[in-house]
C-alpha positions in Angstrom: -0.2 0.1 0.2 0.9 3.6 -0.9 0.9 5.3 2.5 2.8 8.5 1.3 1.4 12.1 1.9 0.0 14.1 -0.9 3.4 16.0 -2.6 5.5 13.1 -1.1 7.7 12.0 -3.8 9.9 8.5 -3.7 12.8 7.8 -6.8 12.4 5.0 -8.4 15.1 3.8 -11.3 14.5 2.2 -14.6 16.6 -0.3 -16.2 16.1 1.8 -19.5 13.8 4.5 -21.5 10.9 2.1 -21.8 10.8 0.3 -18.9 11.1 4.5 -17.1 7.8 5.0 -19.2 5.8 2.1 -18.5 6.9 2.3 -14.8 5.3 5.9 -15.2 1.9 4.8 -17.1 1.4 1.9 -14.7 2.2 4.8 -11.5 -0.4 7.0 -13.2 -3.1 4.4 -13.6 -2.8 3.1 -10.3 -3.1 7.0 -9.0 -6.3 7.0 -10.7 -7.6 3.8 -9.7 -7.4 5.1 -6.3 -8.9 8.0 -6.7 -10.2 9.3 -10.3 -10.1 12.9 -9.8 -6.3 12.9 -8.7 -3.6 15.3 -10.3 -0.9 13.4 -11.9 2.4 14.6 -11.9 5.9 13.6 -13.1 9.3 15.0 -12.8 11.7 14.2 -15.6 15.4 15.2 -15.5 15.0 16.3 -19.4 11.7 17.2 -20.9 12.5 16.7 -24.5 13.6 13.4 -24.7 10.1 11.9 -22.8 7.9 14.3 -25.4 10.4 12.8 -28.0 9.7 9.4 -26.7 5.7 9.7 -26.4 5.5 11.1 -29.4 7.3 8.4 -31.0 4.5 6.3 -29.3 1.6 8.4 -30.6 0.9 10.6 -28.4 0.7 14.5 -28.7 1.2 17.4 -26.4 -2.0 18.3 -25.2 -0.9 22.2 -23.9 2.5 23.4 -23.1 3.1 25.0 -19.7 3.1 28.5 -19.2 6.3 30.0 -19.1 8.2 30.2 -16.2 11.7 30.9 -15.0 12.5 27.8 -12.8 10.6 25.1 -14.7 9.3 23.2 -17.8 6.3 21.6 -18.5 4.2 19.6 -21.0 0.6 18.2 -20.4 -0.8 14.9 -22.1 -4.7 13.9 -22.6 -4.5 9.8 -23.1 -8.4 10.4 -22.8 -10.9 12.4 -21.4 -10.8 11.8 -17.8 -7.1 12.1 -17.6 -4.2 14.8 -17.6 -0.2 14.0 -17.1 2.0 16.9 -16.5 5.9 16.5 -17.3 7.8 18.5 -15.4 11.2 19.3 -15.9 12.9 21.9 -13.0 15.4 24.1 -13.9 16.0 24.8 -10.0 16.8 22.9 -7.1 15.7 25.3 -5.0 12.0 24.0 -4.2 10.5 27.9 -3.7 12.2 29.0 -6.8 10.1 26.2 -8.8 7.4 25.6 -6.9 6.6 29.4 -6.8 3.1 30.6 -9.0 2.0 34.0 -9.8 
C-alpha cells in the first residue's frame, strides 16, 4: 500500500527508457484508480527526450505549461478523464521552482 501524503516524492530507477515510461504509466493508472480526480505530475530530468519518446509512441502534447523561469512542463491527455503533467525543474530551490503567480 502507498501511505505517502500528497506532495511526497519517491525516486525509482528504471532499466531503460521504455521501462521508465511503463513504470510511469503504471503508477499513473494506479493513482487514477485510487482517486478518479487525482492530478498526475511526473518530474523528469530532461523534458525533451520524454516528449520525443511519447511522440514516437503516438502521443501528442495536449498543451505546454506556462512560461516559468525555473521549470518547463507539458501536459498530455490520453483520454477525457486523465491529464498528466511532465515537468523538468531548472532550479534545485523548491521555493523558486514551485513559485506561482
